[in-house]
N, C-alpha and C positions, 0 to 999 in steps of 0.2 A: 238676717244684717248682722254685718261686723260691728261688735258693742266697743266702745273706747272709755275708758275710767279716766279721766283729766284730773291730777292730782295737784292741789294748788291752783285751782280753777278763780278764785276770788282775787289773786296777787295780781300785781301790774302785769306781769308776764303771761298768766295764767288767763285773764280777761281779754287780751290779745288772740290767744290761742283758740279760746271758747267763741269768740266772734267770729274767727275765720272756720271755725268748725262746724258752726251751726247750721251753713247750707249745704253742709255736704252730704255725702251716700250715709255716714256713719250714724249710729246712734250713740250719742254721749251721755253718760252719768258725770256731773261735776262734783268734784269733792273738795270743800273748804272747813277748815276748822274755825277760822276765827269769824266772830260775829261782823266785824267790819269788812273783811272778805266776801263773805255772805250777800251782806247788804249791797256791796259794789256788783257783784255777780247778778244778783236781780236787778239793780239799777241800769247797769251799763248793757247786758246782755238781756236779759229778760226771762232767766232761768234760774230755778231754785238748786240749792246744793242736796246732795244726797248723802247718807251715810256712809262711809268708807268700806265697811264690811261687804255692803249689799252692793256696792260698785264693783269690789275686786271679784267677788264671786262669779260673775259672769263674764268679765271682761276679756275679750280677746288682744285687747292691746292697751297698755298701761302707759299715759304719758305723765312724765314727773316735771312739771313746771314749778319746781321748787330753786329755793337758793342751791347755788352750786356746792358750797361747802357741805350741804345737808344731804344731799344726792345718797350717798353711801349708807349713811346713818339711817336715813328713813326709809330706804328700802329693806334694810334689815328688820324693821317693825313689821313689815306687811308680806314678805316674800312667803312665809308659809300658807298664804291665805290665795295665792295667785293660782291659778288652775294651769295644770300641764299643758304645753303647746301656746302658751300665752306668749305675747312678745311686750316687753317693757323697754321703752323709747326714755333716753336721757338725752337733755340737751346742753350738755359739757362733758368733755372727755377727761377732767380732772379726777372724778372719782374712780371710774372704772381703770384708768391708767395707772391711779394710784393704788391699785388692787383692794380697792374698800367695797365692791360690790359683793352680795352674798353668794354663794355657792350654790346654785340651782341647774342640775345640767338639761333639765327637762323645758327649760324657759330661753327663749330666745332674749338676748341682749342687742341693742341697736343705739347708737350715738349718732344725733344730726346738731348743726351747728349751723347759724345764719352767717353769710359773709358781709351782710349789710349793702345798701347800696353802693354802687362802682361809684365814685367821683366823675368818671370820665364819660359814663353814659348819658349821653343827650337826650333830654326829651321837651316837649313843649308844655308838657303837665307839670302846672306848677305844684300842684299837690303834692306829686311823685317827688319834684325836686327837694321839697321839705320835708318828706320822709326819711330822713336821717338814718332812723334805726331799720326800716323796713317791715314788711310785715301788713302795712296799710294801702299805700298808694305805690311806693317804689319797688320795683323789681330788682330781685336780689339773686345772688348764687347761694346755695347752701352746700355744704358738706355731709356725707352720711358715711358711715362704717358698722359692719356687720362686725359685732364683736364674738357671739356665739350665735348659731341657729340657721335655718336654712335658706337657700337662695329664695325660696318663695315668701319665706317673710321679709327679705331684703325689699322686695318689690312691694310688698304691702306696708311696711314702716316708711319706704321713701314716697309712697304716696300721701302718707299721712304726713310727712315733714313737709312735703310739697304744698300741701294746704294749710297748716300752721304757720308758715312762712311764706304763704304766697301774696303777691305774686312771684314766682320765682321764673328767673330767667335761665339758669342752669343749676343743675345737681351733681356735683363731682363725687365720685366714689372713692372713697379715701380709707386707709387702714385707721385705727384705734392712735396708732403712735403717730400717724400724719397729723390728726387732729390735735394732739397734745402740742406737737412741734408750731403748728399754726397758732394754738392757744393754749397757754398762757405765754410760749416763747416768742414767736413773730408778732401776733397781735398787740401783746400787752405789754412784756419784758422790753419789746423793742420798740414799738408802734405809740403804744400809748405814753411810752418815756420819752421818745422823741418829741412827741407832739407838747407835751406839758414843757420840755426842755424850750420849744420854738417859744411856747407863750412866755416864760421867763426871761429869754433872749427878748422877746419884742418888748416887754414890761422894763427891760432894762434898757432899751434903746427910748422908750418914754421919759424913763427918769432923768435922761439926759436931754431932755429939751425937745426929742422930736414929737410933733402933735400926735395925739393917740389915733387920730382917723387915719392921719396918713401912714404912720407905722402899720397899722391893721391893712390898708389897702397895699401897702407895698409888700408886706411878707405874704400875705394871701394870694396876691397875683404871682409872685416871684416863685411861690410853692406850686401853683399851677403849672407852668412851663417847666420848671426844674422836675417835678415828677414826671410830666409827660416827656421830658427827653431821658430822664433815667431809666422809666419803663419802657421805651420804645414807642410809646403812643404817638410822638411827634417826630418821626425818624429823618426828616430834613432838619429838625433842629440839632445844634450843639452847644455846648458849652464856649463861652470866650475863652481866649489865651488868660484872660486876667481872673477868670471865674475858676478855671483849672489851678493856677498858681495858688488861689486862695484856697482851694480845696486841699491841695497839697500839703500846704504849709498847716491848715488846720485838723487834720487827721491826728496828729502825733499830739496836740494840745488837747482835744475834745474826747479823741478815744485811746483807752489803753491796748498795747499790742496784744494781739491774738484776742481780741472781746468777742469776735464772733464764735471762736473755739468754745470760749467758756460759757456764753449763753446757748448755745445749741448743742452743747454736750448732752447727751441724754440722761446721763446723772443729775445734771443740774434740771434739765425738763421736770425729771422725777421728782426731785427735792422742792421744784416750785408745785408742783400739783399736790404733793402731800402736804405744804404748807397752807396752800387754798383750803383743802380738807381739814385741816388741825392747825388754824391758825395758831392755837394757844402754844405749840412747839415749836413755831417759826423763829 
């Protein structure tokens, strides 16, 4: 039986993964160093943590459910204890893209990350609609990259990824650079920043006297149709002449010229992942 060592099993993400792996075909050793995490693992998953060295000794696959900025640093502490031919799965591209993973030619490195449930995928399942993160009820896409290793290991690691992030609607094979462009550049540098800017703009409208409930209804409703038009989800829809004029006038006010070139420059992406891994140097 294929054996998985799940590192950080008692953390918030680790517990999600442990719950999804529990009914799988894999034998799982759960590793958690904190007393709080061990207690959470027992209470929420019904399993006990084991010693890391024992888990790593026989592991065919190691899944690192640890903070993104610590992936490389933690990997350096145990890589010598991993058996040849094992596969190491990381859940974020920052550390490997920043060159922080330890050199070990006889070990597979694989990166996977959730896309989170698509806002336009309609389902009558209320629980799926409320699963904003994914990995519980809401189907989601995932991205996967084989950093080093065999195609056989790609298939094995993708199988694990589909389980830990399940239910999975689509699995996209990418390069490590692709995933780094998707996050942090697209989803965080742009997406999260835009989301918070929208909230700040909404709060400004509220401060000018617009009722809060009306402002939230208005912007969230408009965002749905505007995103549907922008992404071609609603092909028969189009922006009005007035909207197009407002958009044209707003671009030079809100955005610097060539901002896309600045954000998606690969040197900027590398700097961003380096800052994530080493925030003290940011």
